Each structure stands twice: as C-alpha cells, then as structure tokens.
N, C-alpha and C positions, 0 to 999 in steps of 0.2 A: 761632528759634534752637535748635540741636540740644541744647545743655545744658539749656535750659528744658524742652524736650519730653522729655528723658531723665530729668528729675527729677520730683518730685511736685508741682511748681508748678501744673500745669494742673488739678490736682484742685480747687484753690481760686480760681484766677485765669483769666480769659479775656483775650484781647488787647483786646477792646473790650466785654466783658460782665462784669459783676460776678457772682460766684458766692458762695462763702463769704467771700472777700476781695475787695478792689477789683480792677477791671479794670486791666491793665497800662497802658493809656492814661490812666486816672485817676491812677495813680501818677506817670506822666510829667507830667501837668498840674500836680499838686500841687507837684512838686519842680523844675519848670523854672525856670531863673533862680537856683537855689541852687547856688553854686559847689562845694559839697562833696557834691552829690547822689549821685554814683556811689559815693563812699566811704561815705556814710551808708547808702545802700540795700544795699551789699555787707555792711555790718555787720548790718543787719536780716536779710538772707538767712542769714548764718552764725549769728547769735545769737538770732534771733527777736524777738518783741515783742508788745505788747498795748496796746489802748486808743486807737490812732491812727485806726482805721477802724471803730469800733464795738466790739462785744464779742468778736468772733472773735480767737483767738490766732494769731499767726504762729509756726509751729514753728521750732525751731532746725535748722540744717543744717550741723553741725560737720564732716561728712564732705566738704564742699566746701572746696577750697583758697581762699585769699584771691583768687587770680587768677581762679578759676572764678566766684566770687561777683561780682567786679568786671566780668567779661565779661557776666554776666547783667544786672547793673545798667546797664551801658553799653547793652545791647540795649533794656532797658525805656526808658531815657532817649532812645533814638533814635526811638522811636515817635511818631507825631503825637499830641499831647496831646488828651485828650477835651475837648469843649466844656464850659465851666464853666456 
C-alpha cells in the first residue's frame, strides 16, 4: 500500500518478516476475528503503544489523519494471516 510505503512503517515492519516490530501478517493473524480490529489498529498507528509485541515501542504518528490510519489498518487486515 502506498501510504505504508510512504511512511516510516517499513523501518520496523515487513509484510511477512519481523524486524523491530511484528510482521504485518502477524498483526493480521493476532487480530483476525476481532470486530474492532481496524479501529483498534488505526488507534495504535496514530497514538503508538508498548508492551504488546515485546519491548519495542510503537511510535505515535499524529501527522496521519484518522482516515489514513484506518486505510493502513484495513490494508494490514487484508493480508493473509501468518501461520500461528
């Protein structure tokens, strides 16, 4: 997705490979079946977080609009989930 590639997401996340943060398909696997997954992930993208995937901090991205964050989250959730 263009918005993901244009942001700093790929510094820490690969589509199917963990770097500093989880792979995008690992995120899709963890939150599949969660009705609020897109909204939850959009909030994490904009507000950051810590402690859900180890010690690495998820930085805040307040420069992104809610709609941009939702589009990114929708793209992540559209990926085939990683095998558990």
